[in-house]
N, C-alpha and C positions, 0 to 999 in steps of 0.2 A: 682274570680279565686282563687283557693287554692294557698298557698305559694309554689312556684315552685323552691325555692332555695334549692339545694341538698347538697351543699358543704360548707355552712357557716351559722352560726346563725345570726339572726337579731341583729345588734349591740346594739340596744336599749332594747333588751329583754333577758338579760343574766340571769335573775332570773325569776322564775315562777310568772306569774301574779296573784296577790291576789285579792280576791273579794272586791268590794267597800263596805264601811260601810253601813249596812242596806240592802245589797242585800241578796237574799236567797241562801242557799247552792245548789250545783248541785244536781238534783234529780237522783235517782238511775239508771233509765233507760233513762236518757236524753242524746241525742247525743251531740257531741262537737258543731256542728252547732246550735243546739237548745239552748245550754247553751250560746253561743256567742250572738245569737239573743236576748235572754232574758236580758243579761247584757247590750247590746246596747240600748234596749228599756228602761231599768232602767236609763242608763246614760242620755238619752234625757229628763228625768225629773229633771235634775240637773242644769237648767239654772241659778239658783241663785248663783252657784259656778263659773260662767264664769268670772266675774271680778277678783276674787281671782286667778284663773288659768292664766289669762292674765298678772297679776302682777308677778306671779312666772315665767312665760315665759320670761318676760323682765328683771327681777331682781334676780331671784333665782340662787342657785347653780346648777351645772350640772344635778344632779339627779332630782332636782325640775323642771328644764327646760324641761327635757325629759318627765317627768310625765305630765307636763302641755301641751306640744305639743301633746301628745297622747290623753289626756282626752278631749281637746278642739275639736278634730275631732269627738270623740265618742258622745259628747253632742250635736253637730250639730247646734250650735248657730252662726248666721252670724256675730255677734260682734267679733268673733275670726278670721275672714278672714284677716284683715290687720295685726294684730299682728303675725299671722302665716306666712304671706308673709315676714314680717320683719325677722322672725326667719330662713328663708331660707339662711340668711347671718350670722347666729350664728357661733361662733368660733368652735363649736362642730359639726362634721359630723353627729353624732347620732341625735342631735336636728334638724339639717337640714333635715335629712331623715324623721323623725317623722312629722315635719312640712309639708313636701311635701305630705306625706301619708294622713295627716289630711285634707289638702286642697282638695284632691280628694274626701274625704268623704263629705266635705261641698258642693262641686259641684258648686262653685261660679266662674263665668267667669273672675272676677277680678284677679284670680290667674293664668290665662293662660299664659300671658307674663312672669311673674316671674318664672313659672315652665319651660317654654321654655328655659329661661336663665339657669336654674338649670341643664338642659340636658348636659351642657358643663362642669359640675363639674369634677374635677379630681378623685372624690370618687365614686366608682361604686354604693354604696348604694343610694347616692343622685340621680344619673342618673336613677337607678331602680325605686325609689319612684316617681320621677317626671314623668317618662314615664307612669307608671301605673295610676297616678292621671290624667294625660292629657286624657287618655282613659276613665276614669270615668266621667270627665267633659264633654267630647264629642264635643269640639269646633274644627271646621275644620281647624283652623289655625295651629293645631299641626301636621297635616299629614306630610307635607314636612320636617319639622324639626326632626321628629322622624325617618325618613328613614335611616339616617346614623348610627343610633344605632342598626340596624339590623346586622351590622358587628362589633359590639362592642366586645372587647376581652373577656368579661365576659358573660358566657352563660345565667345567670339569667337576665342580662340587655337585651340581645337579646330576651329572652322568654317573658319578660314583655312588650317589645316594640311590638312584634308580637301580643300579646293579645290586646294592646291598639289600634293598627291599625285595628284590627277586630272590635273593639267597635266604631271606628270613621266612619266606613261605606263607605269608598271611594274605589271603585273597581279598581282604577288605581294601587293600591299597590299589587294586587294579584300576578303579575309576580315576583315581588321582594320577596314576601312571599314564593312563590313556590321554590325559591332557597334554602330556609331553610329546605326543606324536606330532604336534604342531610347533614344537620348539624350533627356534631359528638355527640351532646348532645340530649338525648331523650326529655327533657323538651322543648327544642327549637323546635324540629320537631313536637311534639304534639301541642304546642301552635300555630305554623304556620298553621298546618292542620286545627285546629279548627277555626282560624281566616279566612282562605280561605273559609271554608264551610259557615261561618256566612256571609261573604261578598257576596257570590254567591246568598244567599237567599234575600239580601236586595235590589238589583236592582238599586243601586245608580250609 
């Protein structure tokens, strides 16, 4: 799902992302999605960097912890799962958000319960990241605990929650998602409609 936040920048991406050392520059006619896919494919060759990033995540300064939390998801190595789970309790909400996002990219079910706990965060970005990642992981335990976030005060949390429920595939949520068709925010209405369409196709 494309970034659906319209009214606020990602707290951990206040500067333009630089290319990794050794990566190729963007090709002239390459789309953004193609460039991102190429960079992710490159990052997955960086397993040797995982221990260093884990150390930074645990012991680095804020900027280092943010970078490590982000990179560990992109590299996709399961050694990062437990350190990223621990980072959900980092003193920085930005690190918590990036850790939640990266756990979704890793797709490991060990992260389900910690991400469910993160849904109760006071920080909207952490709830947003946890909801999206639970949808990526696809564990049915997340369905019931996501439902209250459909009425979250922040539209981007509502929208990512609708998307996640569509990914989880349980038809019982269709009625609740239908209520979002009248949401005042277009991103929420659109994600709810797409989730409903997806669920109706699944037959769960």
